[in-house]
N, C-alpha and C positions, 0 to 999 in steps of 0.2 A: 389512449392519451397520447397526443400529438406528441414526438420528440420536436419539433419546430417551434412548437410554441413552449416548452420549456428552457428558459434562457439565463443564465446568471452573470449580473453586471461584472468585470473584470476585478479583482479583489487583491491586493499588494499585500502580503503575512507582515506583521509585525516583524522586522531586525530581529527583537531579540529571540525568534521561532527557527532562528537560522543553524545554532549548532544544530537542536534538533533536529531538520529536517535534513542538515547533514547526517546524523546519527541513523535516522530510520533509511535514509537513501544506503548508507553504508551496510544495513543490517543485512535489507533486501538485496542488495546485491552481494551477499555471504549466501546466504538463508536459501537463495531460489536461482542462485548463479548457473546451478546444473541442472537445470527446468529448460525444456528447447522454450521457444518463444508460443508453441504453438498449445503449449501444456499452462503456461502461465498465462495465457490471453482465457485459459476455461475459467479463472477466475473469478468472470466477470457474471458466469451465470452457475459457479457451482463452490462448492467450496471444499477445503483441507481441513478435517478434523484435527489430524494428528500433527497438526501446524500449528494450528491454533491453540492447540491445548499443552506443548511443549518447547518451543521455539518464540513462541511471541509474549506468555508470562516470563520465563527467565530472562529476560529483556529488558520487561519492568513496565510493560507497559496496558497490563493489563491484570 
């Protein structure tokens, strides 16, 4: 796949999602704040099963 051809048109989220977006951002800041940026960037090609099993469900998103 050529990533140069993978384009998405700009999209404005509905205003009704602003509170959820703020909640998710705060959650990630709290949960992942201690991770160094290079470790956080590894999620592009890796996973953290413990995080997925514990933190996300507790937040009510899974």
